[in-house]
Structures are given as C-alpha cells and as structure tokens.
N, C-alpha and C positions, 0 to 999 in steps of 0.2 A: 829325641836329644833336646833336653829344656834349654829355649832360648832364654831364660832367667837363671842361668847356670854362677853369672855376676853377682847375685843378692847374694849364694851361698860364702863367695869370696869377701866380699862386702862384711856379712856377719862375722865368719872369721876375723876380719882386722878388728870390728868392735868386741869382739868377746877376746882381745888380746888389749885391745886399749884398757878395756873392763878389769883385765887381771892386774896391769900394770897401775892404774890409780886405785885399786884396793890395796896392792903391794905395799906402797907410801902408806897409805893410809893403816894399813897393819902395823908396819914398821914403826911410825910415830908411836901407836897406842902400845907395842911392846917396852920401846926404850924408855919412853914419855918424855912429852913435849920440851920440858926444860934440858933434858939430855940431849936431843936432838940439836934445840938451840943453841947450845955450847958447843955442839960439835962444829955449826954451820958456822955459828961466830954470827946470825943475826936472827931474828924473830921469822920464824916461819909459819904463823898463823894466817896469813895471807894466803901463801901457797897450799895449807891446809881448805879454806874457802871456797878457793879455783878448784881445789880437785875435787869435793863435796858436788859442787856445780858441774863438773865435769862429767860427776857418774851419773848422775842427776839427767844430761843430758845424753850420756854415751845409753843409759838404759831406756830411753823413749826413743832412740834411735834404734836399740835394740830391737825392742815392743815393735817397731812400724814393719823395721825389714822382717820379721816373724811373721805378722800380717801378711807382709807383701807376698812372703816367699809361699804363706798356706792358699792366698790366693790365686796364685800363677803355678802351681803346681796342674799336674796334670789330671789329677784327679777331681779338681775344681774345673778347669777349663772343659773337660773334655763333653759331659752333659751340657752345659751352656753352649758349645758347639756344635751340638747334635742338635740342641731345641731351635738353636736359630737356625741354622743349614740346612738342614738333612729335611726338615718338614718344608720350607718353599722348595727344594731342587726335585725332592722325591714328591708332593703330595703337589703344591699347589703349582709345578710347572704343568705337570702333568693336563690338569685340568687347564689352565692358562690357552697352553698348546690346542686344546679343543675347543675351546671358545674361537679360538681365533679361524681354525681349520674351519668351523661350523660358520663362523659369517665370512670366509673366502666364497664358499659354495653359494651362501646365500646371496652375497654379492653378485658371483656369475650367473646364478639363474635368473635373477631380478634384472642384469643386465643384457642378457641375452632376450629375455620376454620381451623389453624396453626395444630394443633391436629391431626383432620381430614384429612388433603392436608397431611401432614405428615406421618401418617397409612397408607393411600393408595397410596403414591409413590412408595413404594419398594414392590414389593409384595414376599409373603413367599414361597418359595419353598418347597413344603408337597410331599414327595416321596407317591410315588402310594400304597397302602396298600390291600396286596391280603391275604386272609385268612390262616393263620398258617404261615404266612411268621412276622420273628423278624424286627422290626424295628430298626435301628442306630439312638441312640441320641447322645448329645455330652458327657454324662457322662460315655459311655461306649466307647468311640474312646479312646486309649491311645496314639496315635499318637499328638495330642495337648497338651496334660497334661505335656507331660515329658520334652520337651523344655519349657514349662511353671513352672514348677517344678526348672528344673535347672536355669533357669532364678531368682527364687525367692532366693533360696541358694546363688545364686552370690549376690542379692543386700542387704540379709540379712547377710551376709560376710565381708560386711563393717562394721557393727556393733557388730557383736559377735566374738571371738577369735575361735580357736578348741576346747577348754574346754567347751562352749555355753556361757560362760559370758562376758556380757558387756564390750568392749573395753575401 
C-alpha cells in the first residue's frame, strides 16, 4: 500500500480545476468577449486575467504533484531504502558485533591476567603454625584497633555534638 495515495486524489482535484478554468476560457473564446460581456452585463476581462493566473498556478501545482508522486513511488523509494538500510543492517552490524565480541574477549583475558598477576605479585606472610600454639589474628590485636577507633571518633565528632545529636 502506498502511503502517498492522497497525492493521487489531490492530482485529480487539480486536474478537475484546470478543466473548469479551461472551460471558462474556451467558452469566452467561442462566444466572443463582447457577447459574454453583454450577457453578463459587466466587463469580464478581470475575470479572464484571474482565470489565466489561476491556470498558471494550477499547472505549477500539477507539475509539483507529478514530481512528488514520481519521487514517492515504490520503484523510486525501494532502491534508496535498500541502499540505506540493507547495507548497515546486513553487513556493518555483523562486522560491528564481531568487533564487540573480540573486544569483550580481550577485556576478559587481560582482566583475568591482571587479577592473576596482582594476586601473585605480593606473597602473603603466613606464620608457621605449630600444634598447640595460638595464631594471632588482626581481630585479636588491640594495638591497631584503638588508633582506628580514636580516628573514627574524631571524624564523627565533626557531625555530632557531645549530646549525640546531629550538628
């Protein structure tokens, strides 16, 4: 279905208007200007000038509609549509998805390499464990915890006053 069918209807209206204008002009030419003036009881030369201008304008509109109809026909639009959308959809999208996949694979490989190298870079010092001996853990050492707690209290004192309310 052509979405520009309304242009055909407009073309029919313009052609009908041109036929009416040419019928007026041909009637006046057949009968003669003096006879038509006497029948109407007035001078119709301004009407004829207006009819001629109307005919010129309608011819311009008819030509424009004809060009518009020619441009919007399926035979004209289909090759353009195919060139614009078929190429990117069928060719470039596959190439683009291939590039995206290759980049994701490279990111995964380099990311895992980085994690592996980072983990192997620093060796973890593990104390020797002998049976019956207790291991010291970070949670058990109160030396590190106290300065951190004091630092936290100092930081939070900027937001709370002594009563425990927000400043």
